[in-house]
C-alpha positions as CSV (number, residue, x, y, z in Angstrom):
1,M,-40.4,-105.4,-127.1
2,D,-36.4,-104.1,-126.9
3,C,-34.8,-104.0,-123.9
4,L,-33.9,-100.7,-122.7
5,H,-30.7,-99.3,-120.9
6,I,-30.1,-95.8,-119.5
7,R,-26.4,-94.9,-119.8
8,K,-24.2,-91.7,-118.7
9,M,-23.6,-89.9,-121.9
10,E,-20.8,-90.6,-123.7
11,E,-18.8,-88.5,-126.3
12,T,-20.7,-90.1,-129.6
13,D,-23.9,-89.9,-128.0
14,K,-23.5,-85.5,-128.4
15,E,-24.3,-85.5,-131.9
16,F,-27.6,-87.2,-131.2
17,I,-28.8,-85.2,-128.0
18,I,-28.4,-82.2,-130.2
19,G,-30.6,-83.5,-132.8
20,L,-33.0,-83.9,-130.6
21,S,-33.0,-80.4,-129.6
22,T,-35.4,-79.8,-132.2
23,R,-37.8,-81.8,-130.3
24,F,-38.4,-79.1,-127.8
25,T,-40.3,-77.1,-130.6
26,D,-42.8,-79.6,-131.7
27,F,-45.6,-77.7,-130.8
28,D,-47.1,-74.1,-131.1
29,F,-45.4,-71.2,-129.2
30,L,-47.7,-68.0,-128.4
31,E,-48.0,-65.7,-131.0
32,W,-45.4,-63.3,-130.6
33,R,-42.6,-65.9,-130.2
34,D,-40.3,-66.6,-133.4
35,P,-40.3,-70.4,-133.7
36,Q,-36.9,-69.8,-135.3
37,V,-35.4,-68.2,-132.4
38,M,-36.8,-70.8,-130.2
39,K,-35.2,-73.6,-132.2
40,D,-32.0,-71.8,-132.3
41,A,-32.3,-71.2,-128.6
42,Q,-33.1,-75.2,-127.9
43,L,-30.1,-75.8,-130.1
44,K,-27.5,-73.7,-128.3
45,M,-28.7,-74.9,-125.0
46,A,-28.4,-79.0,-125.7
47,K,-24.8,-77.7,-127.5
48,D,-24.2,-76.1,-124.0
49,A,-25.3,-79.1,-122.2
50,V,-23.3,-81.9,-124.0
51,H,-19.9,-79.6,-123.6
52,S,-20.4,-78.9,-119.8
53,N,-18.1,-79.9,-117.8
54,D,-20.7,-78.9,-115.0
55,P,-20.2,-81.2,-111.8
56,D,-23.5,-80.5,-110.6
57,S,-25.0,-81.9,-114.4
58,D,-25.6,-85.5,-115.8
59,I,-26.7,-86.2,-119.3
60,F,-28.3,-90.1,-119.6
61,V,-29.3,-91.6,-122.9
62,V,-31.9,-94.6,-123.5
63,E,-30.9,-97.2,-125.4
64,D,-32.6,-100.3,-127.0
65,E,-30.3,-103.8,-127.3
66,G,-29.1,-102.6,-130.7
67,K,-27.7,-100.0,-129.0
68,N,-30.3,-97.8,-130.9
69,L,-30.4,-94.5,-128.8
70,L,-33.7,-93.4,-128.4
71,G,-33.7,-90.5,-126.0
72,F,-32.0,-88.5,-123.2
73,L,-32.1,-86.7,-119.7
74,H,-30.0,-83.7,-118.6
75,M,-30.1,-83.1,-114.9
76,T,-29.0,-80.3,-112.9
77,K,-29.2,-78.5,-109.9
78,N,-31.4,-75.9,-109.2
79,V,-31.5,-73.7,-105.9
80,D,-34.7,-72.5,-104.7
81,Y,-34.6,-68.7,-104.6
82,F,-37.2,-68.5,-101.7
83,S,-36.0,-71.6,-99.8
84,G,-32.0,-71.6,-100.5
85,E,-32.9,-75.8,-100.8
86,E,-31.2,-77.7,-104.1
87,Q,-33.1,-79.3,-105.9
88,G,-33.1,-81.6,-108.7
89,Y,-33.6,-80.3,-112.4
90,I,-35.0,-81.4,-115.4
91,S,-32.8,-79.0,-117.8
92,S,-33.9,-81.3,-120.9
93,I,-36.0,-84.6,-121.6
94,A,-36.5,-86.1,-125.3
95,V,-37.5,-89.1,-126.6
96,A,-37.0,-89.8,-130.2
97,K,-40.0,-90.2,-133.0
98,E,-38.9,-93.8,-133.1
99,G,-39.1,-94.3,-129.1
100,E,-42.5,-92.8,-128.9
101,G,-44.9,-95.3,-127.1
102,K,-42.2,-97.7,-125.4
103,G,-42.2,-96.1,-122.0
104,I,-38.8,-94.2,-122.4
105,A,-40.4,-91.1,-121.1
106,R,-41.6,-93.0,-118.4
107,K,-38.1,-94.4,-117.4
108,L,-36.5,-91.2,-118.1
109,M,-38.5,-89.8,-115.7
110,E,-37.8,-92.5,-112.9
111,K,-33.9,-92.1,-114.0
112,A,-34.7,-88.4,-112.9
113,E,-36.0,-89.0,-109.4
114,E,-32.9,-91.5,-109.1
115,W,-30.7,-89.2,-110.0
116,T,-32.4,-86.7,-107.4
117,R,-32.7,-88.8,-104.7
118,N,-29.0,-90.2,-104.7
119,K,-27.8,-86.2,-104.5
120,G,-30.3,-86.0,-101.1
121,Y,-32.5,-83.4,-102.8
122,K,-36.2,-83.2,-101.8
123,Q,-37.3,-81.7,-104.7
124,L,-37.5,-82.8,-108.4
125,T,-38.2,-79.7,-110.7
126,L,-38.6,-78.7,-114.1
127,N,-40.2,-75.9,-116.5
128,V,-42.3,-76.6,-119.7
129,F,-43.7,-73.9,-121.9
130,A,-47.9,-73.5,-120.9
131,Q,-49.0,-74.7,-124.6
132,N,-46.7,-78.1,-124.5
133,E,-49.8,-80.0,-123.6
134,R,-48.3,-83.2,-124.4
135,A,-45.2,-83.0,-122.0
136,I,-47.7,-81.6,-119.3
137,N,-50.1,-84.3,-119.3
138,L,-46.7,-86.7,-119.1
139,Y,-45.4,-84.8,-116.2
140,K,-48.6,-84.7,-114.5
141,K,-48.8,-88.5,-114.5
142,F,-45.6,-88.2,-112.3
143,N,-47.4,-86.3,-110.0
144,F,-45.9,-82.5,-110.8
145,E,-47.8,-80.2,-109.9
146,N,-47.9,-76.2,-111.2
147,E,-46.2,-74.1,-108.5
148,I,-45.3,-70.7,-110.1
149,V,-47.3,-69.5,-113.7
150,K,-45.0,-66.6,-115.3
151,M,-47.9,-64.7,-116.9
152,V,-47.1,-62.6,-120.2
153,K,-48.8,-59.7,-121.8
154,E,-47.9,-58.6,-125.1
155,L,-47.9,-55.1,-126.3
């Protein structure tokens, strides 16, 4: 197996990151969600992230020894509404199809924890759609727990 390396995003990585935004819609949404609107929103979020100068935000990429990009992680700061405590927040995490099954998601999750600890935060948070079972199963492996559940009723 190739040796994997995680590093901060460089200018030349932006197109790869934006291209991976399609991975965030690889599951079935609730019927009332328009799939094209969701794809467009994910694309906008990726473009905003790679062009951000937020000092509380970092993007990391994973590459193999051949310098092939296989995934990325976007970390930001979150402030808990109830306590006011600052937390690490996984804004985005994605693995390219050709990187699946190589431990890349695990390495990115470990990087997210490292980033959060280095910032002095005591919690690492993220949001995930309930229908994205693959992602939820990954997060459970890293001991994430449900805290707040958003309920929706289509009228």
